[in-house]
N, C-alpha and C positions, 0 to 999 in steps of 0.2 A: 506492498498502496503505500502509497505516495501523499504527500503535507508539504504545502508553501505553509509559513508560519510567521505573521505578522510577533516583532517583535518590537516592544518600546520600552527606550529611558538605551538603549546602545548608541555611544557617540563617537568614537573611534578604531584602530583595530585590535586592541589591549580588548574591548569588546567584545568585536570579532573571534578574536583568536579562545575566550571567555565560556564567551556558547559552542562554540565547534568544541572542544573538550565536557563538556558538557555529556554534548549531545550524541561524542564515538563514547563519554563512560558506558548507556545503555546497554547493557546485550540485547541483539537484535536493530539498531538503528543503522543504520549506513549511514553521510551525509554527503551531500550532494550539492549543498553549498552556501554559504554561509556570507552577508554581506552585513552593515548597519542596518540592522529596522527590517532584516529580514532572511530566514531563513526558509531550507528544503531536503526532506526528508524521504528513506524509504526511511519501511519498518515491516518488520517480522507483525500481525498481532497476532500471534499465538507469543511468539515472545515477550513482547511493550503492550504497552498502548496509551491514547495520548494524554494517559493521565496520567503515567510515568513521564512523555515526554514532556506536557506540562507541569509537573512537579521538579524535576529540572534545569525547569531555565529559570523558572522563579526562588529554587534552590537560589543560583548565580545571581541573582541578583537581582532580575529583570522581568516584565511585567510577556506575557506570550496573549494568539491570537488563533490559534490551531484552523488553517481552512482546508477542508477535503475535498480529495483529487484523486480524479479517479487511473 
């Protein structure tokens, strides 16, 4: 499953690195792209859910809005 995520509070390359690292640490998640203000990931819904992805972003200190993609 692929997800586009809007991320509030990002403003620099350090933020991009922090989000990339937080998402890469989740089992079943493949980070496709991270830019200031957004990320795109693919994930295995049998291994990880949207709630865990959202929680990882929040734990890193940012707010997220997940957009479902087909």
